[in-house]
PDB file of the backbone (N, CA, C, O) and the ligand in Angstrom, with CONECT records:
HET     ZN  A 101       1
ATOM      1  N   MET A   1       0.822  -1.193  -0.009  1.00  0.00           N
ATOM      2  CA  MET A   1      -0.023  -0.007   0.009  1.00  0.00           C
ATOM      3  C   MET A   1       0.826   1.237  -0.002  1.00  0.00           C
ATOM      4  O   MET A   1       0.322   2.317   0.310  1.00  0.00           O
ATOM      5  N   SER A   2       2.133   1.131  -0.358  1.00  0.00           N
ATOM      6  CA  SER A   2       2.975   2.301  -0.383  1.00  0.00           C
ATOM      7  C   SER A   2       2.679   3.089  -1.637  1.00  0.00           C
ATOM      8  O   SER A   2       2.387   2.512  -2.685  1.00  0.00           O
ATOM      9  N   PRO A   3       2.753   4.431  -1.535  1.00  0.00           N
ATOM     10  CA  PRO A   3       2.448   5.300  -2.705  1.00  0.00           C
ATOM     11  C   PRO A   3       3.407   5.053  -3.884  1.00  0.00           C
ATOM     12  O   PRO A   3       3.078   5.383  -5.023  1.00  0.00           O
ATOM     13  N   GLY A   4       4.579   4.480  -3.618  1.00  0.00           N
ATOM     14  CA  GLY A   4       5.544   4.282  -4.638  1.00  0.00           C
ATOM     15  C   GLY A   4       5.341   2.993  -5.412  1.00  0.00           C
ATOM     16  O   GLY A   4       6.130   2.662  -6.297  1.00  0.00           O
ATOM     17  N   THR A   5       4.284   2.266  -5.078  1.00  0.00           N
ATOM     18  CA  THR A   5       4.067   0.992  -5.749  1.00  0.00           C
ATOM     19  C   THR A   5       3.820   1.183  -7.230  1.00  0.00           C
ATOM     20  O   THR A   5       2.938   1.942  -7.632  1.00  0.00           O
ATOM     21  N   GLU A   6       4.611   0.482  -8.048  1.00  0.00           N
ATOM     22  CA  GLU A   6       4.484   0.559  -9.459  1.00  0.00           C
ATOM     23  C   GLU A   6       3.233  -0.180  -9.938  1.00  0.00           C
ATOM     24  O   GLU A   6       2.913  -1.246  -9.413  1.00  0.00           O
ATOM     25  N   ALA A   7       2.540   0.354 -10.898  1.00  0.00           N
ATOM     26  CA  ALA A   7       1.486  -0.418 -11.516  1.00  0.00           C
ATOM     27  C   ALA A   7       2.193  -1.511 -12.355  1.00  0.00           C
ATOM     28  O   ALA A   7       3.144  -1.237 -13.087  1.00  0.00           O
ATOM     29  N   GLY A   8       1.702  -2.731 -12.223  1.00  0.00           N
ATOM     30  CA  GLY A   8       2.364  -3.784 -12.967  1.00  0.00           C
ATOM     31  C   GLY A   8       3.416  -4.515 -12.147  1.00  0.00           C
ATOM     32  O   GLY A   8       4.058  -5.448 -12.630  1.00  0.00           O
ATOM     33  N   ALA A   9       3.588  -4.079 -10.893  1.00  0.00           N
ATOM     34  CA  ALA A   9       4.542  -4.778 -10.024  1.00  0.00           C
ATOM     35  C   ALA A   9       4.047  -6.151  -9.701  1.00  0.00           C
ATOM     36  O   ALA A   9       2.843  -6.400  -9.645  1.00  0.00           O
ATOM     37  N   ASP A  10       4.976  -7.036  -9.491  1.00  0.00           N
ATOM     38  CA  ASP A  10       4.580  -8.389  -9.158  1.00  0.00           C
ATOM     39  C   ASP A  10       3.948  -8.396  -7.750  1.00  0.00           C
ATOM     40  O   ASP A  10       4.407  -7.691  -6.851  1.00  0.00           O
ATOM     41  N   THR A  11       2.923  -9.179  -7.586  1.00  0.00           N
ATOM     42  CA  THR A  11       2.260  -9.218  -6.306  1.00  0.00           C
ATOM     43  C   THR A  11       2.334 -10.552  -5.625  1.00  0.00           C
ATOM     44  O   THR A  11       2.154 -10.653  -4.411  1.00  0.00           O
ATOM     45  N   ASN A  12       2.598 -11.575  -6.397  1.00  0.00           N
ATOM     46  CA  ASN A  12       2.579 -12.936  -5.835  1.00  0.00           C
ATOM     47  C   ASN A  12       3.840 -13.737  -6.193  1.00  0.00           C
ATOM     48  O   ASN A  12       4.531 -13.426  -7.163  1.00  0.00           O
ATOM     49  N   THR A  13       4.114 -14.739  -5.416  1.00  0.00           N
ATOM     50  CA  THR A  13       5.158 -15.681  -5.728  1.00  0.00           C
ATOM     51  C   THR A  13       4.471 -17.014  -5.999  1.00  0.00           C
ATOM     52  O   THR A  13       3.655 -17.490  -5.210  1.00  0.00           O
ATOM     53  N   CYS A  14       4.830 -17.607  -7.150  1.00  0.00           N
ATOM     54  CA  CYS A  14       4.209 -18.847  -7.496  1.00  0.00           C
ATOM     55  C   CYS A  14       4.600 -19.935  -6.551  1.00  0.00           C
ATOM     56  O   CYS A  14       5.790 -20.148  -6.318  1.00  0.00           O
ATOM     57  N   PRO A  15       3.608 -20.660  -5.977  1.00  0.00           N
ATOM     58  CA  PRO A  15       3.932 -21.719  -4.975  1.00  0.00           C
ATOM     59  C   PRO A  15       4.553 -22.956  -5.635  1.00  0.00           C
ATOM     60  O   PRO A  15       5.093 -23.841  -4.971  1.00  0.00           O
ATOM     61  N   ARG A  16       4.452 -22.980  -6.995  1.00  0.00           N
ATOM     62  CA  ARG A  16       4.943 -24.167  -7.689  1.00  0.00           C
ATOM     63  C   ARG A  16       6.379 -24.029  -8.117  1.00  0.00           C
ATOM     64  O   ARG A  16       7.178 -24.948  -7.944  1.00  0.00           O
ATOM     65  N   CYS A  17       6.718 -22.857  -8.689  1.00  0.00           N
ATOM     66  CA  CYS A  17       8.064 -22.717  -9.184  1.00  0.00           C
ATOM     67  C   CYS A  17       8.781 -21.530  -8.556  1.00  0.00           C
ATOM     68  O   CYS A  17       9.970 -21.321  -8.794  1.00  0.00           O
ATOM     69  N   GLY A  18       8.060 -20.755  -7.756  1.00  0.00           N
ATOM     70  CA  GLY A  18       8.753 -19.672  -7.066  1.00  0.00           C
ATOM     71  C   GLY A  18       8.907 -18.411  -7.887  1.00  0.00           C
ATOM     72  O   GLY A  18       9.534 -17.448  -7.444  1.00  0.00           O
ATOM     73  N   ALA A  19       8.329 -18.411  -9.100  1.00  0.00           N
ATOM     74  CA  ALA A  19       8.467 -17.205  -9.916  1.00  0.00           C
ATOM     75  C   ALA A  19       7.587 -16.093  -9.385  1.00  0.00           C
ATOM     76  O   ALA A  19       6.540 -16.330  -8.783  1.00  0.00           O
ATOM     77  N   ARG A  20       8.049 -14.858  -9.627  1.00  0.00           N
ATOM     78  CA  ARG A  20       7.247 -13.707  -9.210  1.00  0.00           C
ATOM     79  C   ARG A  20       6.293 -13.386 -10.366  1.00  0.00           C
ATOM     80  O   ARG A  20       6.682 -13.418 -11.533  1.00  0.00           O
ATOM     81  N   PHE A  21       5.068 -13.085 -10.030  1.00  0.00           N
ATOM     82  CA  PHE A  21       4.105 -12.735 -11.070  1.00  0.00           C
ATOM     83  C   PHE A  21       3.087 -11.777 -10.464  1.00  0.00           C
ATOM     84  O   PHE A  21       3.020 -11.566  -9.253  1.00  0.00           O
ATOM     85  N   ARG A  22       2.282 -11.201 -11.393  1.00  0.00           N
ATOM     86  CA  ARG A  22       1.309 -10.242 -10.972  1.00  0.00           C
ATOM     87  C   ARG A  22      -0.062 -10.878 -10.993  1.00  0.00           C
ATOM     88  O   ARG A  22      -0.500 -11.407 -12.015  1.00  0.00           O
ATOM     89  N   CYS A  23      -0.754 -10.823  -9.825  1.00  0.00           N
ATOM     90  CA  CYS A  23      -2.140 -11.294  -9.758  1.00  0.00           C
ATOM     91  C   CYS A  23      -3.081 -10.100  -9.790  1.00  0.00           C
ATOM     92  O   CYS A  23      -2.970  -9.189  -8.969  1.00  0.00           O
ATOM     93  N   GLY A  24      -3.981 -10.110 -10.715  1.00  0.00           N
ATOM     94  CA  GLY A  24      -4.882  -8.987 -10.886  1.00  0.00           C
ATOM     95  C   GLY A  24      -5.726  -8.747  -9.651  1.00  0.00           C
ATOM     96  O   GLY A  24      -6.067  -7.611  -9.323  1.00  0.00           O
ATOM     97  N   MET A  25      -6.062  -9.846  -8.963  1.00  0.00           N
ATOM     98  CA  MET A  25      -6.915  -9.675  -7.792  1.00  0.00           C
ATOM     99  C   MET A  25      -6.092  -8.962  -6.681  1.00  0.00           C
ATOM    100  O   MET A  25      -6.587  -8.060  -6.005  1.00  0.00           O
ATOM    101  N   GLU A  26      -4.869  -9.383  -6.528  1.00  0.00           N
ATOM    102  CA  GLU A  26      -4.001  -8.791  -5.510  1.00  0.00           C
ATOM    103  C   GLU A  26      -3.688  -7.362  -5.843  1.00  0.00           C
ATOM    104  O   GLU A  26      -3.594  -6.507  -4.962  1.00  0.00           O
ATOM    105  N   ALA A  27      -3.524  -7.103  -7.142  1.00  0.00           N
ATOM    106  CA  ALA A  27      -3.070  -5.788  -7.592  1.00  0.00           C
ATOM    107  C   ALA A  27      -4.222  -4.820  -7.622  1.00  0.00           C
ATOM    108  O   ALA A  27      -4.020  -3.616  -7.782  1.00  0.00           O
ATOM    109  N   GLY A  28      -5.431  -5.326  -7.470  1.00  0.00           N
ATOM    110  CA  GLY A  28      -6.617  -4.450  -7.470  1.00  0.00           C
ATOM    111  C   GLY A  28      -7.086  -4.160  -8.865  1.00  0.00           C
ATOM    112  O   GLY A  28      -7.795  -3.183  -9.103  1.00  0.00           O
ATOM    113  N   ASP A  29      -6.683  -5.026  -9.812  1.00  0.00           N
ATOM    114  CA  ASP A  29      -7.229  -4.831 -11.166  1.00  0.00           C
ATOM    115  C   ASP A  29      -8.682  -5.225 -11.228  1.00  0.00           C
ATOM    116  O   ASP A  29      -9.192  -5.925 -10.353  1.00  0.00           O
ATOM    117  N   HIS A  30      -9.340  -4.769 -12.269  1.00  0.00           N
ATOM    118  CA  HIS A  30     -10.740  -5.129 -12.448  1.00  0.00           C
ATOM    119  C   HIS A  30     -10.850  -6.632 -12.599  1.00  0.00           C
ATOM    120  O   HIS A  30     -11.789  -7.238 -12.084  1.00  0.00           O
ATOM    121  N   GLU A  31      -9.920  -7.233 -13.287  1.00  0.00           N
ATOM    122  CA  GLU A  31      -9.993  -8.649 -13.560  1.00  0.00           C
ATOM    123  C   GLU A  31      -8.547  -9.203 -13.644  1.00  0.00           C
ATOM    124  O   GLU A  31      -7.622  -8.537 -14.109  1.00  0.00           O
ATOM    125  N   CYS A  32      -8.420 -10.389 -13.193  1.00  0.00           N
ATOM    126  CA  CYS A  32      -7.074 -11.023 -13.255  1.00  0.00           C
ATOM    127  C   CYS A  32      -6.900 -11.752 -14.611  1.00  0.00           C
ATOM    128  O   CYS A  32      -7.879 -12.199 -15.208  1.00  0.00           O
ATOM    129  N   TRP A  33      -5.696 -11.859 -15.067  1.00  0.00           N
ATOM    130  CA  TRP A  33      -5.447 -12.533 -16.323  1.00  0.00           C
ATOM    131  C   TRP A  33      -5.939 -13.959 -16.264  1.00  0.00           C
ATOM    132  O   TRP A  33      -6.324 -14.531 -17.284  1.00  0.00           O
ATOM    133  N   CYS A  34      -5.930 -14.545 -15.065  1.00  0.00           N
ATOM    134  CA  CYS A  34      -6.323 -15.901 -14.913  1.00  0.00           C
ATOM    135  C   CYS A  34      -7.820 -16.115 -15.178  1.00  0.00           C
ATOM    136  O   CYS A  34      -8.263 -17.244 -15.389  1.00  0.00           O
ATOM    137  N   ALA A  35      -8.580 -15.038 -15.166  1.00  0.00           N
ATOM    138  CA  ALA A  35      -9.995 -15.151 -15.408  1.00  0.00           C
ATOM    139  C   ALA A  35     -10.283 -15.523 -16.848  1.00  0.00           C
ATOM    140  O   ALA A  35     -11.387 -15.969 -17.161  1.00  0.00           O
ATOM    141  N   SER A  36      -9.305 -15.347 -17.736  1.00  0.00           N
ATOM    142  CA  SER A  36      -9.474 -15.684 -19.142  1.00  0.00           C
ATOM    143  C   SER A  36      -9.104 -17.093 -19.413  1.00  0.00           C
ATOM    144  O   SER A  36      -9.228 -17.570 -20.542  1.00  0.00           O
ATOM    145  N   LEU A  37      -8.635 -17.798 -18.363  1.00  0.00           N
ATOM    146  CA  LEU A  37      -8.273 -19.225 -18.521  1.00  0.00           C
ATOM    147  C   LEU A  37      -9.372 -20.046 -17.849  1.00  0.00           C
ATOM    148  O   LEU A  37     -10.049 -19.575 -16.934  1.00  0.00           O
ATOM    149  N   PRO A  38      -9.535 -21.292 -18.326  1.00  0.00           N
ATOM    150  CA  PRO A  38     -10.495 -22.189 -17.716  1.00  0.00           C
ATOM    151  C   PRO A  38     -10.095 -22.465 -16.264  1.00  0.00           C
ATOM    152  O   PRO A  38      -8.908 -22.453 -15.937  1.00  0.00           O
ATOM    153  N   ALA A  39     -11.057 -22.708 -15.412  1.00  0.00           N
ATOM    154  CA  ALA A  39     -10.790 -23.029 -14.029  1.00  0.00           C
ATOM    155  C   ALA A  39     -10.007 -24.299 -13.949  1.00  0.00           C
ATOM    156  O   ALA A  39     -10.271 -25.262 -14.670  1.00  0.00           O
ATOM    157  N   LEU A  40      -9.058 -24.296 -13.083  1.00  0.00           N
ATOM    158  CA  LEU A  40      -8.207 -25.488 -12.912  1.00  0.00           C
ATOM    159  C   LEU A  40      -8.974 -26.519 -12.084  1.00  0.00           C
ATOM    160  O   LEU A  40      -9.328 -26.273 -10.931  1.00  0.00           O
ATOM    161  N   PRO A  41      -9.225 -27.688 -12.704  1.00  0.00           N
ATOM    162  CA  PRO A  41      -9.934 -28.704 -12.005  1.00  0.00           C
ATOM    163  C   PRO A  41      -9.020 -29.486 -11.072  1.00  0.00           C
ATOM    164  O   PRO A  41      -8.294 -30.385 -11.497  1.00  0.00           O
ATOM    165  N   LEU A  42      -9.068 -29.136  -9.823  1.00  0.00           N
ATOM    166  CA  LEU A  42      -8.215 -29.814  -8.861  1.00  0.00           C
ATOM    167  C   LEU A  42      -8.973 -30.820  -8.058  1.00  0.00           C
ATOM    168  O   LEU A  42      -9.973 -30.473  -7.430  1.00  0.00           O
ATOM    169  N   PRO A  43      -8.549 -32.023  -8.050  1.00  0.00           N
ATOM    170  CA  PRO A  43      -9.308 -33.097  -7.416  1.00  0.00           C
ATOM    171  C   PRO A  43      -9.292 -32.987  -5.913  1.00  0.00           C
ATOM    172  O   PRO A  43     -10.281 -33.332  -5.266  1.00  0.00           O
ATOM    173  N   ASP A  44      -8.193 -32.515  -5.327  1.00  0.00           N
ATOM    174  CA  ASP A  44      -8.105 -32.484  -3.901  1.00  0.00           C
ATOM    175  C   ASP A  44      -7.610 -31.116  -3.439  1.00  0.00           C
ATOM    176  O   ASP A  44      -6.416 -30.817  -3.444  1.00  0.00           O
ATOM    177  N   THR A  45      -8.577 -30.311  -3.043  1.00  0.00           N
ATOM    178  CA  THR A  45      -8.213 -28.945  -2.691  1.00  0.00           C
ATOM    179  C   THR A  45      -8.250 -28.758  -1.163  1.00  0.00           C
ATOM    180  O   THR A  45      -8.056 -27.651  -0.661  1.00  0.00           O
ATOM    181  N   SER A  46      -8.503 -29.865  -0.428  1.00  0.00           N
ATOM    182  CA  SER A  46      -8.659 -29.699   0.999  1.00  0.00           C
ATOM    183  C   SER A  46      -7.417 -30.060   1.793  1.00  0.00           C
ATOM    184  O   SER A  46      -7.309 -29.750   2.979  1.00  0.00           O
ATOM    185  N   GLY A  47      -6.452 -30.738   1.102  1.00  0.00           N
ATOM    186  CA  GLY A  47      -5.274 -31.166   1.812  1.00  0.00           C
ATOM    187  C   GLY A  47      -4.438 -29.981   2.227  1.00  0.00           C
ATOM    188  O   GLY A  47      -4.078 -29.150   1.393  1.00  0.00           O
ATOM    189  N   PRO A  48      -4.131 -29.894   3.480  1.00  0.00           N
ATOM    190  CA  PRO A  48      -3.240 -28.841   3.925  1.00  0.00           C
ATOM    191  C   PRO A  48      -1.810 -28.967   3.353  1.00  0.00           C
ATOM    192  O   PRO A  48      -1.225 -30.050   3.327  1.00  0.00           O
ATOM    193  N   GLY A  49      -1.287 -27.845   2.907  1.00  0.00           N
ATOM    194  CA  GLY A  49       0.059 -27.946   2.363  1.00  0.00           C
ATOM    195  C   GLY A  49       0.041 -28.424   0.880  1.00  0.00           C
ATOM    196  O   GLY A  49       1.096 -28.429   0.246  1.00  0.00           O
ATOM    197  N   SER A  50      -1.054 -28.801   0.347  1.00  0.00           N
ATOM    198  CA  SER A  50      -1.071 -29.171  -1.061  1.00  0.00           C
ATOM    199  C   SER A  50      -0.975 -27.936  -1.897  1.00  0.00           C
ATOM    200  O   SER A  50      -1.359 -26.846  -1.473  1.00  0.00           O
ATOM    201  N   LEU A  51      -0.462 -28.107  -3.080  1.00  0.00           N
ATOM    202  CA  LEU A  51      -0.329 -26.947  -4.032  1.00  0.00           C
ATOM    203  C   LEU A  51      -1.691 -26.360  -4.304  1.00  0.00           C
ATOM    204  O   LEU A  51      -1.813 -25.159  -4.547  1.00  0.00           O
ATOM    205  N   ALA A  52      -2.691 -27.164  -4.268  1.00  0.00           N
ATOM    206  CA  ALA A  52      -4.060 -26.712  -4.591  1.00  0.00           C
ATOM    207  C   ALA A  52      -4.574 -25.696  -3.566  1.00  0.00           C
ATOM    208  O   ALA A  52      -5.467 -24.899  -3.851  1.00  0.00           O
ATOM    209  N   ALA A  53      -3.979 -25.748  -2.352  1.00  0.00           N
ATOM    210  CA  ALA A  53      -4.450 -24.826  -1.352  1.00  0.00           C
ATOM    211  C   ALA A  53      -4.124 -23.401  -1.736  1.00  0.00           C
ATOM    212  O   ALA A  53      -4.796 -22.461  -1.311  1.00  0.00           O
ATOM    213  N   ALA A  54      -3.074 -23.243  -2.553  1.00  0.00           N
ATOM    214  CA  ALA A  54      -2.764 -21.908  -3.061  1.00  0.00           C
ATOM    215  C   ALA A  54      -3.480 -21.753  -4.374  1.00  0.00           C
ATOM    216  O   ALA A  54      -3.356 -22.612  -5.247  1.00  0.00           O
ATOM    217  N   SER A  55      -4.212 -20.702  -4.537  1.00  0.00           N
ATOM    218  CA  SER A  55      -5.101 -20.576  -5.680  1.00  0.00           C
ATOM    219  C   SER A  55      -4.423 -19.881  -6.854  1.00  0.00           C
ATOM    220  O   SER A  55      -4.855 -19.971  -8.004  1.00  0.00           O
ATOM    221  N   CYS A  56      -3.334 -19.180  -6.512  1.00  0.00           N
ATOM    222  CA  CYS A  56      -2.704 -18.386  -7.602  1.00  0.00           C
ATOM    223  C   CYS A  56      -1.378 -18.991  -8.024  1.00  0.00           C
ATOM    224  O   CYS A  56      -0.472 -19.141  -7.204  1.00  0.00           O
ATOM    225  N   PHE A  57      -1.261 -19.336  -9.292  1.00  0.00           N
ATOM    226  CA  PHE A  57      -0.021 -19.766  -9.854  1.00  0.00           C
ATOM    227  C   PHE A  57       0.387 -18.788 -10.896  1.00  0.00           C
ATOM    228  O   PHE A  57      -0.431 -18.009 -11.386  1.00  0.00           O
ATOM    229  N   CYS A  58       1.704 -18.817 -11.261  1.00  0.00           N
ATOM    230  CA  CYS A  58       2.116 -17.948 -12.306  1.00  0.00           C
ATOM    231  C   CYS A  58       1.561 -18.488 -13.693  1.00  0.00           C
ATOM    232  O   CYS A  58       1.165 -19.649 -13.804  1.00  0.00           O
ATOM    233  N   PRO A  59       1.555 -17.626 -14.692  1.00  0.00           N
ATOM    234  CA  PRO A  59       0.934 -18.027 -15.979  1.00  0.00           C
ATOM    235  C   PRO A  59       1.526 -19.363 -16.493  1.00  0.00           C
ATOM    236  O   PRO A  59       0.784 -20.240 -16.936  1.00  0.00           O
ATOM    237  N   LEU A  60       2.804 -19.502 -16.432  1.00  0.00           N
ATOM    238  CA  LEU A  60       3.422 -20.709 -16.917  1.00  0.00           C
ATOM    239  C   LEU A  60       2.918 -21.956 -16.200  1.00  0.00           C
ATOM    240  O   LEU A  60       2.560 -22.954 -16.826  1.00  0.00           O
ATOM    241  N   CYS A  61       2.900 -21.872 -14.871  1.00  0.00           N
ATOM    242  CA  CYS A  61       2.475 -23.067 -14.110  1.00  0.00           C
ATOM    243  C   CYS A  61       0.997 -23.329 -14.321  1.00  0.00           C
ATOM    244  O   CYS A  61       0.587 -24.487 -14.399  1.00  0.00           O
ATOM    245  N   LEU A  62       0.199 -22.301 -14.412  1.00  0.00           N
ATOM    246  CA  LEU A  62      -1.179 -22.473 -14.571  1.00  0.00           C
ATOM    247  C   LEU A  62      -1.494 -23.206 -15.904  1.00  0.00           C
ATOM    248  O   LEU A  62      -2.331 -24.106 -15.968  1.00  0.00           O
ATOM    249  N   HIS A  63      -0.783 -22.771 -16.945  1.00  0.00           N
ATOM    250  CA  HIS A  63      -0.912 -23.433 -18.229  1.00  0.00           C
ATOM    251  C   HIS A  63      -0.419 -24.879 -18.125  1.00  0.00           C
ATOM    252  O   HIS A  63      -1.032 -25.796 -18.671  1.00  0.00           O
ATOM    253  N   ALA A  64       0.673 -25.061 -17.430  1.00  0.00           N
ATOM    254  CA  ALA A  64       1.243 -26.404 -17.295  1.00  0.00           C
ATOM    255  C   ALA A  64       0.261 -27.311 -16.552  1.00  0.00           C
ATOM    256  O   ALA A  64       0.052 -28.469 -16.914  1.00  0.00           O
ATOM    257  N   LEU A  65      -0.325 -26.750 -15.514  1.00  0.00           N
ATOM    258  CA  LEU A  65      -1.244 -27.566 -14.682  1.00  0.00           C
ATOM    259  C   LEU A  65      -2.500 -27.868 -15.495  1.00  0.00           C
ATOM    260  O   LEU A  65      -3.055 -28.963 -15.401  1.00  0.00           O
ATOM    261  N   LEU A  66      -2.941 -26.913 -16.283  1.00  0.00           N
ATOM    262  CA  LEU A  66      -4.136 -27.144 -17.090  1.00  0.00           C
ATOM    263  C   LEU A  66      -3.838 -28.247 -18.116  1.00  0.00           C
ATOM    264  O   LEU A  66      -4.640 -29.168 -18.275  1.00  0.00           O
ATOM    265  N   LEU A  67      -2.734 -28.169 -18.792  1.00  0.00           N
ATOM    266  CA  LEU A  67      -2.336 -29.201 -19.745  1.00  0.00           C
ATOM    267  C   LEU A  67      -2.255 -30.546 -19.073  1.00  0.00           C
ATOM    268  O   LEU A  67      -2.748 -31.550 -19.589  1.00  0.00           O
ATOM    269  N   GLN A  68      -1.621 -30.556 -17.902  1.00  0.00           N
ATOM    270  CA  GLN A  68      -1.446 -31.767 -17.160  1.00  0.00           C
ATOM    271  C   GLN A  68      -2.791 -32.372 -16.842  1.00  0.00           C
ATOM    272  O   GLN A  68      -3.013 -33.562 -17.064  1.00  0.00           O
ATOM    273  N   SER A  69      -3.664 -31.578 -16.338  1.00  0.00           N
ATOM    274  CA  SER A  69      -4.964 -32.113 -15.931  1.00  0.00           C
ATOM    275  C   SER A  69      -5.734 -32.639 -17.116  1.00  0.00           C
ATOM    276  O   SER A  69      -6.491 -33.601 -16.991  1.00  0.00           O
ATOM    277  N   GLU A  70      -5.544 -31.995 -18.310  1.00  0.00           N
ATOM    278  CA  GLU A  70      -6.228 -32.482 -19.492  1.00  0.00           C
ATOM    279  C   GLU A  70      -5.650 -33.784 -19.946  1.00  0.00           C
ATOM    280  O   GLU A  70      -6.375 -34.674 -20.391  1.00  0.00           O
ATOM    281  N   VAL A  71      -4.341 -33.908 -19.839  1.00  0.00           N
ATOM    282  CA  VAL A  71      -3.659 -35.165 -20.185  1.00  0.00           C
ATOM    283  C   VAL A  71      -4.121 -36.284 -19.299  1.00  0.00           C
ATOM    284  O   VAL A  71      -4.426 -37.385 -19.757  1.00  0.00           O
ATOM    285  N   VAL A  72      -4.171 -35.977 -17.984  1.00  0.00           N
ATOM    286  CA  VAL A  72      -4.640 -36.952 -17.058  1.00  0.00           C
ATOM    287  C   VAL A  72      -6.060 -37.380 -17.376  1.00  0.00           C
ATOM    288  O   VAL A  72      -6.383 -38.568 -17.372  1.00  0.00           O
ATOM    289  N   ARG A  73      -6.896 -36.399 -17.650  1.00  0.00           N
ATOM    290  CA  ARG A  73      -8.293 -36.699 -17.879  1.00  0.00           C
ATOM    291  C   ARG A  73      -8.471 -37.560 -19.149  1.00  0.00           C
ATOM    292  O   ARG A  73      -9.218 -38.539 -19.159  1.00  0.00           O
ATOM    293  N   SER A  74      -7.755 -37.158 -20.219  1.00  0.00           N
ATOM    294  CA  SER A  74      -7.943 -37.888 -21.457  1.00  0.00           C
ATOM    295  C   SER A  74      -7.293 -39.243 -21.463  1.00  0.00           C
ATOM    296  O   SER A  74      -7.605 -40.097 -22.293  1.00  0.00           O
ATOM    297  N   ALA A  75      -6.359 -39.438 -20.503  1.00  0.00           N
ATOM    298  CA  ALA A  75      -5.658 -40.727 -20.389  1.00  0.00           C
ATOM    299  C   ALA A  75      -6.460 -41.701 -19.547  1.00  0.00           C
ATOM    300  O   ALA A  75      -6.238 -42.911 -19.599  1.00  0.00           O
ATOM    301  N   ALA A  76      -7.398 -41.163 -18.765  1.00  0.00           N
ATOM    302  CA  ALA A  76      -8.224 -42.000 -17.942  1.00  0.00           C
ATOM    303  C   ALA A  76      -9.240 -42.769 -18.800  1.00  0.00           C
ATOM    304  O   ALA A  76      -9.722 -42.237 -19.800  1.00  0.00           O
ATOM    305  N   PRO A  77      -9.557 -43.958 -18.440  1.00  0.00           N
ATOM    306  CA  PRO A  77     -10.466 -44.790 -19.239  1.00  0.00           C
ATOM    307  C   PRO A  77     -11.911 -44.265 -19.191  1.00  0.00           C
ATOM    308  O   PRO A  77     -12.801 -44.849 -19.809  1.00  0.00           O
TER     309      PRO A  77
HETATM  310 ZN    ZN A 101       4.969 -20.974 -11.466  1.00  0.00          ZN2+
END
């Protein structure tokens, strides 16, 4: 909340890879970039300490997780 905060400054650290990225929700934007992506279907969101407990991933990881989940889904019988 400092007056010197740059617009576009990174707000979050990705829990998966540790990359710094900007979350629109955190930054106070009208909409986060993640809103344009499909919701990530996470099977287990209740486990403490699980990656799923953290809702914000960097763009790269979110894409990777989405791809992964689609692979898993299409590979299932
Ligand atoms: Zn990441």
